[in-house]
N, C-alpha and C positions, 0 to 999 in steps of 0.2 A: 598587627600592621592594618591601619585604617586607609581606606582607599579614598581618593579625592571624589568630589562630585562628579566631576567631569568622566573619571574612570568607571564610577559606577553607572553613569548614563551609558557611555560605550557597552558596557558589558551587558546591562539591560538590554540595548538594542540588538545585540548580536545573538542574545539568548531568544529573544522574541522572533527574530529572522529565523533561527534555526527550527523554533517552535512551529513557525508558519510553514516551512519546509516539510517537516515531520507530518504536520497535519494534511499538507496536499499529498504527500506519498500516500498516507492512510486512506484519504478520499479516492486515490488511483486504485489502490489495492481492492478497495470496496467496489468500485466500478467494475473491475476485472472480473471480479467473484461474481458480481450479478450478472454480468455479461455471459459469463460460462454457465451460469445455472440456467439462464433464458436460451441460449443455444442448444443446452441438452433438453429443455422441456418442449422444445418446438419440433413438430413433426414437419414442418414447411420446407425442409432440406431437401434438395433433390438427391443427395448422396446418402447412402446408409452410414451408420458409423462404423469405422473397422475396430476391431479390439486395440490395434496399437494408437489410432486416434484417440480413444476412449483413455488409454494409458496417458498419453501426452498431455491432454486437458486436465486429467488427475494431477499430474506432476506440476503442472503450470499452477492450478488452484493451491496446491500445497504450498509451493515456493511463495506464492502470492500472502499465504496466510502466515509464513515463517517472517516473513520482510514485515508485515503488518504488526505482528507481535514483537519483533524487534523495534519498530518505530514506536509502538506503544509503551515498551519498556524505556525508550529514549526519553520520550516526554516524562 
């Protein structure tokens, strides 16, 4: 079953929109990962890192990596 040109154009626009959304999400995950590394590396913090805080940050980085991986597979 062949699609009409109008239908193909519509599908192409939708796919490009979804691709843009996925790329933005990947950019956000990258930004989160970089900010997490910077906060770990900086000694300018007034507070010391508690073990629970370190665990929470590690979990957030892991979640961001999983979501980024999912978006990458989606593309």
